[in-house]
N, C-alpha and C positions, 0 to 999 in steps of 0.2 A: 697390498692391503687396500680395500675400497675406501674411497674418499667419503668423508662424512657429509651428508647433505646439509646445506646451509640456507636459511631463510632470514633475510633482514628486512625490517620495516623502517623506511625513512619517512618520518612525519613532516620533514621540511619545516617551513615557517607556518605551521598549522597547529591548532589545538588550544585548549584552555584547561584550567584546573579540572573542570568537570569532564571534558571529553577525554583527557589523558587518563584520569582515574577510571572512566568507563572502559577504556581500552585495556588498561591494566587488569581490571576486574574480569574482563572477558578472557584475557590470557591466563589469569590465575585459575580460572575454572575450566580451561580448555583441556581436552583429553589428548595429551601428547604421547603417542605410542612409544614406550621405551625400547621396543624391539627395532624401531626404525633408526634410532640414534640420531635424530635430526637436531642440529644446532639452531637455536632461535635467538635473534638479536634485534632489539628495537632502538631506534634513534629519535628521541623526542628533541624539541628545541632545548637549548642549553639551560633555560630557566627552569625546566622540569626534570633535569637529569637526576638530581638528588631525590626528588619525589619518586621518580620511577624506580630508582634502585632500592629505596626503602620499602616500597609497596609490592614490587614484583617478586614472584616466586624465584627461588635461587637458581633454577635450571634455565632461566631466560636471562640472557645477558643484556647490558645496556651499552649503547654506543653514543658518543658525541657526534655531531655533524661536522666538526672541524676541530683542529688543534693547531697551536702556533709552533714554530720551529725553534723558539728561544726559551730559556728558562724563565722562571718567575721574575718579574721586573716591571719596568716602565713601558708597558705595551698596552695602552688603554683599549679596552674592548675585546682583547684576546683572552684565550684560555690556555693554560699550560698543561703539559703532560702530568706534572706533579699534582695539579689541582684535580685532574680527572681521576688519578689513582686515589687521592685522598677521599673522593666522593664514591669510590667503589666502582667507577666506570672502567670497563676493560677493553673497549673497542672505540675506534673513531673511523668515520667516513672521510676519505680524502680524495681530491681530484674530481669531485662531481662536476658534471658539465655546467651546471648553473654557476659554480664558482669559477670554472675555467673561462666561461663565456661572459657572464655578467660582471664578475669581479676581476676578470683579466688575470687570473692566476696562471703563471707559466709552468711548464713542465719541471723546470729546475726548482721552483719553489715548492711544488707538490712533492718532489723527491726529497728535499731537505726536511719537510714536515714528516714525511714517511719515516725517514731515518731517525728523527727525534722521537717520534712515537714508539718505534720499535726499541730503541735504546733505553727508553724509559719504562718499558714493560707494557705498552698499550698495543694491542693488535690492530691491524689496519684493513679496512675494506677499501681497496684501491680502485677507483672508478676510471675507466677509459672508454673512449668512443669517438665516433666520427659524425660530422654534419651531413646533411642531405647532399650538399654540393660535393663533398669529398666522396661520399658513397657513389654518386652518379659519375664522378671522374675516376672511379675504380682505384681510389687511394685509401680505402678502408684499412687494409693491412699495414700500409706504410704509416698511417696516422697512429693506430693503436700500438704498433711496435715502437714507434718513436717515443710515445708516452711511457712505455715500459722501459725503454733504454735509459731514459733519464733517471728512473728509480734504480736501475741496475748499476749506475755509476756511484750510487751512495750506499746501496744495500747488497750484502752478500747472502745473508740468510733470509729466505722468503717463507720460512715455516709459519710465521705469524701474519702472513698476508693472504687475504682472499681477494682475488681479482674480480671486479664487477664490470662486465662488458655492457655498456649502456649506449646504444646508438642514439645520438642527440635527436635525430629526426623521429625517434619513436618514444620520446619521453614526454608524457602529458599530452600527446597528440591523439591518442587512441589508435595510432598505427603501431604495428608490431612487426619485427622482422619475422619472416617465415621461419619455420622450424629448420629448414635447410640453410637459410642465410645465417641464423644464429649458430648452428652447429659448425658451419664452415669457418666462422671467425674464431670460435672457441678452439677449434682444432689448430688453426693457424697460430693462436696465442700459445697453445701447448707446445707446438713445434718450435716456436721462437724461444721459449723457456729452455727447451732441451738443447738448442744450439748455442744459446747465449748465457745461460746460467748453469744448469746441469740437468741430466736425465732424471735424477731423483726429484729435483724441484718440479720438473714437468709432470711427473707422475703423481706427485702428492699435493700440488697446489690446487686449491679449489677455484674454479672459474665459474662465476654465477652470471645469470642474465638479468638485465634490468631495464627493459624498454616497454612500458605500459603493460606490465604483467598483471593478470587478473586470475580469478579462480577458473575462468573458462579456457584460457589458453595455456595455463601452466602445466597441465597434464601431459600434453604432447611434447612440450619443450623438455620436461623433466626426463623423458625417455631417451634423450640423446646422450651418447656416451661421454661427451665432453662438457655437458651442462650439469653443474654440481649444485644448483640451487638458484635462488632468486633474490634480488634486491627490489623490494616493492615500494613504490612511492605512494601516490594518492589512494590506491586500493587498500593500503595497510590501515587506513583510517576507517574503513567500512567493513563490518562483519559480513561474511558470505555464508551461504547455507551449506556449501560443500567444501 
């Protein structure tokens, strides 16, 4: 069965009441071809999650940009799985390079957060990727599979995970992996899933690309057999003509 195409918009720490409402209005009026069967998810800052879910059309899902790995309690500044569910939020982004690098989140922590989200009924956009130094040292596959392996130690069922390959060197830099580079990594991820999780997981898990994706480069990338969609950062805040 064909994998359903997936497009996520990560607003990061951007937006205001006005701009978020403007984006929601644009999405509500967008013509989404029902024959394509594309899944669309947007991830505004936490302060706008409830607003987004209340105003957005029902066929567009809302994602948090993070979730904690513990239940409700004395964890100042964090947000729990139960709170996301209470707000009608059905997805969360985890493992984004900005949290791995800036906030020093380790593979094991991302894995336990993934486990908590899935057990609580929240689907996960699991971000993985390598730095420029790792790419130049030919360590890309080792890096991304080690990030996946940490999750595999905590998670058996991957049916509610979308893997987002985001090379760190191509996020917010204007650089983008060539179509061939992206496809090669996506294929390697799929082979790793087949060998380390299951053939079925490999065949059904969506692996999306997220390195400076724009309306100009997405068409060629989308044609690749192992690229099942996109996680768009800054470009998701700007309407495109096509």
